[in-house]
C-alpha positions as CSV (number, residue, x, y, z in Angstrom):
1,M,0.3,-0.2,0.0
2,K,2.7,2.4,1.0
3,K,4.7,1.8,-2.6
4,I,1.8,2.5,-4.6
5,L,0.9,5.6,-2.6
6,R,4.2,6.3,-3.7
7,C,4.3,6.2,-6.7
8,I,0.7,7.8,-7.0
9,I,3.0,10.5,-5.2
10,S,5.6,11.0,-7.5
11,L,3.6,10.6,-10.7
12,L,1.4,13.5,-9.1
13,L,4.4,15.7,-8.7
14,L,5.9,14.5,-12.5
15,A,2.4,16.1,-13.9
16,Y,2.6,18.8,-11.8
17,V,6.6,19.9,-13.6
18,V,5.5,19.1,-16.6
19,V,2.2,21.5,-16.5
20,A,4.3,24.2,-14.4
21,A,7.0,24.2,-17.4
22,A,4.3,24.3,-19.9
23,W,2.6,27.2,-18.2
24,S,5.5,28.7,-17.6
25,R,7.0,28.3,-21.6
26,S,3.4,29.7,-22.6
27,H,3.2,32.7,-20.4
28,T,6.6,33.5,-21.3
29,E,6.0,33.0,-25.5
30,E,3.1,36.1,-24.6
31,L,5.2,38.5,-22.6
32,M,6.7,41.2,-24.7
33,C,10.6,41.3,-25.0
34,R,11.6,43.6,-22.6
35,G,15.1,44.0,-24.5
36,I,18.4,41.8,-25.1
37,H,21.5,41.7,-22.5
38,I,25.0,41.0,-24.3
39,E,27.9,39.9,-21.6
40,V,31.1,39.5,-23.7
41,D,33.7,37.6,-21.6
42,D,37.1,39.7,-22.2
43,S,38.5,38.4,-19.1
44,R,42.2,40.0,-20.8
45,G,40.4,43.6,-21.6
46,S,41.5,43.7,-25.2
47,N,38.4,44.5,-26.6
48,F,38.8,42.9,-29.7
49,V,35.1,41.4,-29.6
50,T,32.5,44.2,-28.1
51,A,28.7,43.9,-27.2
52,R,28.2,46.5,-29.9
53,E,30.0,44.5,-32.5
54,V,27.7,41.3,-31.4
55,A,24.5,43.5,-31.6
56,H,25.9,44.3,-35.0
57,E,26.5,40.7,-36.3
58,L,23.0,40.1,-35.6
59,G,21.7,42.4,-37.4
60,P,17.7,42.4,-38.0
61,M,17.2,39.7,-35.8
62,A,18.1,41.9,-32.8
63,K,16.7,45.0,-34.4
64,N,13.8,47.0,-31.9
65,P,13.4,44.1,-29.4
66,S,11.1,46.1,-27.2
67,K,8.5,46.3,-29.7
68,R,7.9,42.6,-30.6
69,R,7.0,39.9,-28.6
70,L,9.5,37.4,-27.4
71,A,8.4,34.7,-29.1
72,T,9.7,35.8,-32.4
73,F,13.3,35.7,-31.3
74,N,14.7,32.3,-32.7
75,T,17.5,31.8,-30.1
76,D,18.7,28.7,-31.8
77,R,19.3,30.5,-35.2
78,M,21.2,33.5,-32.9
79,E,23.5,30.9,-31.4
80,R,24.5,29.5,-34.8
81,V,24.8,33.1,-36.3
82,L,27.4,33.8,-33.4
83,N,29.3,30.2,-33.6
84,G,30.1,30.8,-36.9
85,I,32.3,34.1,-36.2
86,D,35.6,32.9,-36.4
87,K,36.4,35.9,-33.4
88,I,34.0,34.2,-31.2
89,E,35.0,30.9,-29.5
90,S,31.6,30.5,-28.0
91,A,27.9,32.1,-27.9
92,T,24.4,30.9,-25.7
93,C,21.4,32.6,-26.3
94,T,18.6,32.5,-23.2
95,K,15.2,33.6,-22.8
96,L,14.6,34.7,-19.2
97,T,11.0,34.6,-17.5
98,D,11.5,38.3,-16.8
99,G,11.2,39.0,-20.5
100,T,14.5,39.4,-21.9
101,I,17.0,37.4,-23.8
102,N,20.2,37.2,-22.0
103,I,23.6,36.2,-24.8
104,E,27.0,35.3,-23.3
105,V,30.1,35.3,-25.6
106,T,33.3,34.4,-25.2
107,P,35.8,35.4,-27.5
108,M,38.4,34.3,-28.9
109,Q,42.1,36.0,-27.5
110,P,44.1,36.5,-30.8
111,V,48.2,36.4,-29.4
112,A,49.8,37.7,-32.6
113,R,48.8,39.5,-35.7
114,V,50.2,38.0,-39.1
115,F,51.4,40.2,-42.4
116,E,52.0,37.7,-45.8
117,G,52.3,40.6,-48.3
118,N,49.1,42.0,-48.9
119,Y,47.7,40.0,-46.5
120,S,46.9,39.7,-43.0
121,Y,45.5,38.0,-40.2
122,Y,45.3,37.3,-36.4
123,I,46.2,33.7,-34.7
124,N,45.0,32.6,-31.4
125,K,46.8,30.8,-28.9
126,D,46.1,27.3,-30.4
127,G,47.1,28.8,-33.7
128,K,43.8,29.3,-35.2
129,R,43.3,31.8,-37.8
130,I,41.2,35.1,-37.2
131,S,40.1,37.2,-40.2
132,A,41.5,41.1,-39.7
133,T,38.8,43.7,-40.7
134,A,38.6,47.1,-39.6
135,R,35.9,46.4,-36.9
136,Y,37.9,44.4,-35.2
137,H,41.7,45.1,-33.8
138,T,43.9,44.5,-30.9
139,D,47.1,45.5,-30.1
140,V,49.2,42.5,-30.6
141,P,52.8,41.4,-31.4
142,V,53.1,41.3,-35.5
143,I,54.9,38.7,-37.5
144,Y,56.3,39.4,-40.9
145,G,57.3,36.6,-43.0
146,R,56.0,33.7,-46.1
147,F,54.1,30.7,-44.5
148,D,53.0,27.4,-45.3
149,S,51.5,24.2,-44.6
150,I,54.7,23.0,-43.3
151,H,56.1,26.2,-41.8
152,P,52.9,28.2,-40.3
153,A,53.2,31.1,-38.2
154,A,51.8,29.2,-35.1
155,D,55.9,28.0,-34.9
156,M,56.4,31.4,-33.5
157,L,53.9,31.2,-30.8
158,P,56.7,29.6,-28.3
159,L,59.1,32.3,-29.4
160,L,56.3,35.1,-28.9
161,R,55.4,33.2,-25.0
162,F,58.8,33.5,-24.2
163,I,59.5,37.2,-25.1
164,G,56.0,37.7,-23.5
165,S,56.9,36.4,-20.2
166,D,59.8,39.0,-19.3
167,S,59.0,42.6,-19.3
168,T,62.0,43.9,-20.9
169,W,61.7,42.0,-24.1
170,S,58.1,42.2,-23.9
171,S,59.1,45.9,-24.4
172,M,61.9,45.8,-25.5
173,I,61.1,43.4,-29.5
174,T,58.3,45.6,-31.3
175,C,57.7,42.8,-34.4
176,V,59.4,39.5,-35.5
177,K,60.2,39.1,-39.2
178,V,60.5,35.6,-40.8
179,D,63.1,34.8,-43.7
180,G,63.0,31.1,-43.1
181,P,62.7,28.8,-40.5
182,T,66.6,29.6,-39.2
183,N,66.2,32.8,-40.0
184,V,64.0,34.6,-37.6
185,I,64.6,38.3,-37.4
186,L,63.5,40.3,-34.2
187,V,63.1,44.2,-34.9
188,P,64.1,46.1,-31.5
189,M,62.7,49.5,-30.1
190,I,66.3,50.7,-30.3
191,H,66.9,52.4,-34.7
192,G,69.8,51.2,-36.4
193,H,70.0,47.3,-36.1
194,V,68.3,44.2,-35.8
195,I,68.7,40.7,-34.1
196,N,69.0,37.2,-35.8
197,I,68.4,34.4,-33.7
198,G,68.1,31.6,-36.3
199,D,65.8,29.2,-35.4
200,I,63.5,29.2,-31.8
201,N,65.4,26.5,-30.1
202,G,67.3,27.5,-26.8
203,L,65.7,30.7,-26.6
204,P,67.3,31.3,-23.0
205,D,70.4,30.8,-23.7
206,K,70.4,33.2,-27.4
207,F,68.8,36.1,-25.0
208,N,71.2,35.6,-22.3
209,R,73.9,36.5,-25.3
210,I,71.5,39.2,-26.8
211,D,71.4,40.7,-23.3
212,R,75.5,40.8,-23.1
213,A,75.4,42.5,-26.3
214,Y,73.8,45.1,-25.4
215,R,75.4,45.4,-22.0
216,E,79.3,45.2,-23.2
217,I,79.5,45.6,-26.9
218,L,77.0,47.8,-27.8
219,P,77.6,50.7,-25.2
220,V,81.4,50.7,-26.1
221,K,81.3,50.3,-30.2
222,G,78.4,52.6,-30.4
223,W,74.6,51.6,-30.9
224,N,74.8,52.5,-34.8
225,F,78.4,50.5,-35.4
226,Y,76.2,47.1,-36.0
227,D,73.6,46.5,-38.2
228,T,73.4,43.2,-37.5
229,I,73.9,41.0,-34.6
230,S,73.7,37.4,-34.5
231,V,72.9,34.6,-32.1
232,K,71.9,32.1,-34.5
233,W,75.2,29.3,-33.8
234,K,75.9,28.1,-30.1
235,G,78.2,30.4,-28.2
236,Q,78.6,33.0,-30.3
237,I,78.0,36.4,-30.7
238,V,78.7,37.5,-34.2
239,A,77.9,41.2,-35.0
240,T,78.1,42.6,-39.0
241,R,79.2,46.5,-39.1
242,R,77.1,48.7,-41.0
243,A,78.3,49.3,-44.9
244,K,76.0,52.8,-45.6
245,K,75.8,55.5,-42.7
246,L,72.4,55.2,-41.1
247,H,70.2,57.3,-42.0
248,T,68.8,60.0,-39.4
249,A,65.7,61.1,-38.9
250,I,64.5,64.1,-39.5
251,S,62.1,66.1,-37.0
252,A,58.7,67.5,-39.0
253,I,59.6,71.3,-37.3
254,D,58.8,74.6,-39.4
255,F,61.9,76.1,-38.0
256,E,61.3,79.5,-40.0
257,A,57.6,79.6,-38.1
258,E,59.4,79.1,-34.6
259,R,61.6,82.4,-35.6
260,E,58.4,84.5,-36.2
261,A,56.9,87.3,-33.9
262,P,54.0,85.9,-32.4
263,D,50.9,86.8,-34.3
264,V,48.8,88.9,-31.4
265,G,45.9,89.2,-34.0
266,T,45.5,85.1,-33.6
267,M,46.4,85.1,-29.9
268,L,43.0,87.3,-28.8
269,V,40.9,85.5,-31.2
270,G,40.1,82.8,-28.6
271,D,40.3,82.7,-24.4
272,T,43.6,83.4,-22.4
273,V,45.2,80.7,-20.4
274,L,46.8,82.6,-17.0
275,I,48.4,80.4,-14.1
276,S,47.9,81.8,-10.9
277,D,50.8,81.6,-8.4
278,N,49.3,78.0,-6.5
279,Q,49.6,77.1,-10.1
280,S,46.1,76.4,-10.5
281,I,44.7,77.1,-14.0
282,K,41.9,79.5,-15.1
283,T,40.5,80.7,-18.0
284,V,39.9,84.1,-18.3
285,A,38.4,85.8,-21.5
286,A,40.4,87.6,-24.1
287,T,40.1,91.3,-24.3
288,K,40.7,93.5,-26.8
289,L,44.0,96.1,-27.1
290,S,43.9,99.6,-27.3
291,P,46.4,101.0,-30.9
292,A,48.2,102.0,-28.8
293,S,48.9,99.4,-26.3
294,L,49.3,97.2,-29.7
295,H,51.7,99.5,-30.9
296,D,53.5,99.1,-28.0
297,T,53.5,95.4,-27.7
298,I,54.5,94.7,-31.5
299,T,58.5,95.2,-31.3
300,K,59.9,97.8,-34.7
301,P,62.8,96.0,-36.8
302,K,65.7,98.1,-36.6
303,L,67.4,98.6,-40.1
304,T,70.8,99.6,-40.9
305,L,72.4,100.5,-43.7
306,D,75.9,100.7,-44.6
307,K,75.1,103.2,-47.7
308,A,73.3,105.2,-49.1
309,K,72.7,104.9,-52.6
310,S,69.4,106.4,-53.1
311,K,70.8,110.1,-52.8
312,P,74.4,111.8,-53.7
313,Q,76.4,113.1,-51.0
314,G,76.2,116.7,-51.7
315,N,72.6,116.3,-51.8
316,R,72.5,114.4,-48.6
317,Q,74.9,117.7,-47.0
318,K,72.6,120.1,-48.4
319,T,69.2,118.5,-46.6
320,N,71.0,118.1,-43.2
321,T,72.0,121.8,-43.3
322,A,68.5,122.7,-44.2
323,N,67.2,120.6,-41.2
324,K,69.7,122.5,-38.8
325,R,68.8,125.9,-40.2
326,R,64.8,125.1,-39.8
327,N,65.4,124.1,-35.7
328,S,68.0,126.9,-35.0
329,P,66.3,128.9,-32.1
330,D,66.3,132.3,-34.0
331,K,64.4,130.5,-36.3
332,R,61.9,129.4,-33.6
333,H,62.2,132.8,-32.0
334,N,61.1,134.7,-35.5
335,D,58.2,132.4,-35.9
336,K,56.7,133.2,-32.3
337,R,56.9,136.9,-33.7
338,S,55.3,136.7,-36.1
């Protein structure tokens, strides 16, 4: 009797659960959508995939959600669209009982950008290719070279991980150029030379020799004395002397403009920034200068002539004599009497 009672109670509970689930589903489908919540699990903070880009990829499926019923959203199709994007590792779409649609996205995390001629793409930690577009970009190490199925760009991942594990080398090395499996070139931040490490075997020993070259050789010989430093051969540091003079970078500064006098009229167009004694900055409206003060502000150029070629010497003496007579005391006295 007790067994029969237990079976009846179990069946009733099961029926209740089924009915409650069906009612909850039908009630949810009749609700108006209250919005779509997109959550991107970007633990590294790369912003490679953003919630705005996810909504853009969904297109019409996520358009005007507050004006549509919840039943009109096909969450299975939304998941298939998002999971088909090579920049997204996984995506789940769920309808909630409060009338919202929750989308959780785990993006791919690029670790390098590869340039092969005019074509470029990203790769993740597993070597999977990720297409590079203007809408999806992130700051990662750069690899240049020609790669194939035998020597893919993913072969450089151990080198990138080694460089990334050291803050000094990570800030020093700007990109990696691959001329072949045994000619891997590092381009440092210091202008003027490159580093050939050969293959990517024995990286700790090779970088120790590079560190020794930077500490003991280049400071003595000069930072621009060599154009290539090679550590591809075991136990050796081979440097190639520069054959051509290194081009000097020219700063794009208009030196003629630097020597020009300040344009007072232009300075009066905007506001004037003043710094008080306590170093606080405040903005004061510019005021117009009077003609007299403007005349005093502008410094007049002084001209010096070595020889006056416009007038003969005799005419200049006559002019000077006439000026002296005009300014003499007797002349001024006669002018007053008259």
